[in-house]
N, C-alpha and C positions, 0 to 999 in steps of 0.2 A: 362677550365680543361686541364692540361698538364700531359702526361704520357711518360715514357721513352721507353717502348716497349709494343707492343700489340701482343699477341699470341692468336690464335683461334684453339686450338687442337680439340675442339668439332666440330667447324664449318668445319675444314679440314676433319675430319672423315665423317661427314655428306655429305660433298661435294664429297669425294671419292666414297661413296656409290651411290650417285646420278649419278656420271659419269659411274660407273660400270653397273648400271641398264639402262643407256641411250643407245639406238640403233639408235638415229637420227644422220645421218652423218653431217647434217648442223650444229647442235649444237656442235658436237664434233670438227668440223672444226673451229668454232668460239673460242672454248676453247683453241684449239691448237695455234691459232694465238695470243690469249691473252698471253699465257704462253711463246711464242717466244719473247715477249717484256719485260720479267721479269727483264732483266738487264737494259734495257732502263728506265723503270719506277721505278727502285729500290729506287731512292731518294724520290719518292712520298710515299713509305712505311714509310720512316723516317718522312716525313712531317705529315703523319697521326698520329704519336705519339704526335705531338703538336696540331693538329687539328683533333680530332676524328670524327667530324661531316662530314669530307670528305667522309667517307664510310657509312654514313647514307643514307638510301633510300630516294629519293626525293618524292614529292607529287605524289601519284599514279593517273593514268588517271581515271577520273570520267565519266564512260560511261552509267550511269543509267539515263534514260529519266524520268524526273519528271514533269508532266503537271497537269493542273486543280488544282493548289494549292490554298490555301486560302491566299489572300494578307493581309498584316498587316492593322489593322483598329484601332490602339491604339490612334490615334490623328485625329483631324479634317482634317489636310492636307493629311493624309494617306487615310482616307475614301474618300475624294474628288478625289484623284488621282486614287483610285481603281475603283470608279464608272465612272469616265470620260474617262478612258483609251480606252475602246472599241469605243466610239463615236469619239474621236479625232483620233484614228487609222484610221477609215474609211474615215474621212474627209481628213486626211493626204494622204491616198491612192488616193482619188479622185483628190487632188491637184497634186499628182505625174502624174496622167493621163493628167491633164491640162498642166503641165510643159513639158511632153513629146511632146504634140502637139505644144506648143510654140517654144521649142528648135529646133525641127526638121523642123518647117515651116520657120525658119530663112534662110534656104538655098533656099527658093523659090525666083527665080530671076525675075519672071514675074510681070506684073502689074495687076494682077487679082483682081478686086475690091471685088469680093466675098470672096476671100481668106483673103484680108486685113481686111474686116469686121469681118470675123470669128476670126482672130487673136486678134482683138481689144476686141471682146466679151469674148474670153477665158481669156485674160489678165485682164479684168474687174472682172470676176468671181474669178480669182486667187487672185486679190487684196482684194476683199470683204471677201473671206475666210481667208486671212491672218489676218484680224482683229479678227477673232475667236481665233486664237492662241495668239494674243496679249492680248486679254481679259483673256484668260486662264492663261497666264504667270503672269498678274497683280494679278489675284485671288490667284495663287500659292504663289506669293511673299508676298501678304498681310497675307495669312495664315501662311507663314513661319515666319513672324515677330511676329505674335500672338502666335505661337506654343511654348509650354514650352520644349517639346522634339523635337528639331530641327533636320531635316534630314541632311545628309551630304551636305556640301556646293557645292561639285562637281556636284551633281544632279541638283541643282538650276542653276549653270553655264551652264550645258548642255541644260537645258530648254530654257535659254536665247539664246544659240547658235542656237537652232531650229528655232528661229524667222528669221534667215538668209535664211533658206530654209525649210518651214514648213513640206514638205513631209518626212523629217527626223524623224518626230514624230512617224512614224510607227515602229521605232526601239528604242523608249524610254523605259528606265527601270523605275521601281517603285521608287518613290521619297524616301521612307523610307527604302526600301530594294532593292538596285541596282542589286542584284543577280536575281531578278524576272523581267520577260518581258512578256507583254501580246501578245499572238499570236492567230489569228482566229482558231476556232475549238479545240484549245489546252488550251485556257485560260492562266492564269498566270503560267508561266513555269520557271524552274530553269535553268539559263544559265550555261551550261557546255559543255564538248566535246561531250557527248552523245546526247544532244539536237542538237548541231551543225551538227553532222553526220546524225541524223534522218531527220532534215529539209532539208539538202542537198540532201539526197536520194529522198525526195518528190519532189524536184525541178528538178531532173536530167532529167526525161523523157520529161516533158513539155519544158524544155530549149533546148533539142535536136531539137524538132519540130520547136520551134520558131527560133532557130539559123539557121536552114536550109531554113527558109522563105526568107532570104536575097538573096539566089541564083537567083530565078526568078526576083526579084527586080533589081539586078545588071545586069542580062542578058538583061532585057528590057531597062535599062538606057544606056547600052553600045552599043547594037546592033539593037534593034528593037523599039526604042522609037518613032521615026518619022513615020515609017510605021504603027505601031499599033495605034498611035494617029490619023493618017489619016483614018485608017480603022474604028475606033470606033467613030471618029468625036467628040472627047472630050479632055479636058486638063488632061493629065495623071500625071502632076507634083503633084497635090494635093493628088491623090490616092497613088502615090509612097511615098510621104512625110508622109502620115498617116500610111502606112505600116511600114516604117522605124521607125516612132514614136512608134508604137506598140512593135517593137523589142527592141528599146531603153528602153521603159517602163519595159519590162520583165527583162532585165539585170539590170537596176537600182534598181528595186524592190528586186530582188534576192540579189544584193550586199548589199543593206542597211540592209536587214534582217540578212544576214549571218555575216556581220562584227559587227553588234551590239550584236549578240548572242555570237560571239567569245570573249574569254577572252584575247587573244593575237591579238589585232587588227592590229598592224603593221606587224606582221608575216603573218596574213591572207591577208593583202593588197599586200604584196610582192609576196606571192604564187599565187595570183589571179590578177596579173597585167593586164591580158588580159581583165578582166571585166572592169577595170578602163579605159583601152584604148577604149573599145567599148562605155562606158558611156560618155567619154569626146570628142569623135570624132565629134559629132554634133556641138561642139563649134568651130571646125575648119571651118565649114560652115558659122558660124556667122562672123568669121574673114574675110572670103571670101567676105561677103556682105559689109564689111567695106573697101574693096579694099586695104587691107594692103599689101598683097602679090599677086603674079600672080594667076589668077583665075583657069585656066585650070590645071596647074601643081598641085596645092593644092587639087583640086577636085579629080583628079585621085589618088593622094597619099592617100587621105581620104578613097576612095572606096577600094583601094587595101588593106590597113591595116584592113579595116572593114571585108573584105572577109576572109583574113588570120586569123584574130582574132576569127571570128565566127566559122570557120572550126575547129580551135584548141579547142574552147569552146565545140563544139559538141563532139569532141573526148574525152574530159575530162568527159563529162556527160555519154558517152557510157561506159567509163572505170569504172566510179562509179557505174553505174547500173549493171555492170557485163556482159554486152553483148559481149565485145571483148573476154572474156574468153571462150565463147561458139563458137567462130569462129576459127576453127582449123588453118587456114592460118595465123592468126595474133597472135596466142598464143605464139609462140616462140619469136616474136618481143617484146611482152609485158613483157615476163619474162626477156629478156635481158635488157630492159629499167629499170625494177624494180631492177634488179641485180646491174646495174650501180649506182642507187640511194643508195643502201646498201653500195657499195664500197665508194662512196663519203662521206657517213655518217661515215664510219670507219676511213677514212682519216682525217675527221674533228675532230673526237675524239682523234686520235693520235696527231694531232697538238696541241690540248688543253692540253693533257698530257705532251707534250714536253715543253709547256709554263709553266706548273706547275713545271717541273723539273728545268727549267732555273730560275724561281722565287726563288725556294728553294736554288739553288746553289749561286745565287746572294746574298740572305739574309745571307747565311752561311758565305760567304767571308766577308761581311760587319760586321757581328758579331765578326769574328776573328780579323779584323782590330781594332774594338773598344776595344776588350779585350787586345790586344797588347798595344794599346795606354794608356789604364788605368793602365796596369802593369808597363809600363815605367815611367809613372808619379808618381806612388807610390814609385818606387825606387829612 
């Protein structure tokens, strides 16, 4: 659809009335700043004449939390997935516990036979449970081939991807309706921003407590390991490894749940890079055991980043829970921090608007050249 001009007299009058009735200085400030750029963005007004959808409102934020929904059961594969989801969720969660123990025990440098036997048993159980997910995938694939109304192929590919690391199954969506995800105590839930916010709030307080557990662990490792080990007359390495495994488990579980609920997964991963850092830090210990790089330097780097990352994570959880707003001494700092984010957002919008203006002007010049060329050829 192409139009020459677009006038909104009714909208202007309604807007004037809204501005006159508005006493919010923040909103009035935003309107003033937008109007100050009217000359800069004037070409965009002409661009709207050719592309009216530029001024259409985008998809509104869906903040409604919808849980305990009825999953689709129209086909055999849908019924199978609906019934098996809770069982495979808990098996996947148990495998995540096993993975936490295995990954964090990689850093154990001693020759403790008991620890080695424990690792081998955990690895054996992990391998046996992996067969469960292999059988599940084969059943799903068989039902997929037999089903007349086939679910989206992407869901089948994701189930195959889960075989690489079965604990990812805790974040699997329904095969026939990928917008649904099974969550304990919430049942089948609709994945949207509202659910993401609700689950994140539920995680906030426990994650604060778990994040702070790293402090005594690191203090013992750095300063009091040998005296405490001599006093207790026991090997502390296994206890400390299991404590760190529990911390890793909590962060890995939260991240898998949150990123699978999120509709914008890359954006979520970028915003929560600290979580990824904490999750992948134990693999540095694995590299250390392979003697690829210097042991001491890498170990201290790993611990330092872990401490920094967990402190930042605790601060994020506190902010989400609203605790920092109750602390008067930190209130001004938080407001300034959020104000900076608003300013950055405004700058980003202005840059995008300027890119639109440049695109319009470039296209306009190109059209003029083509018109002149066609005119000269006709003569």
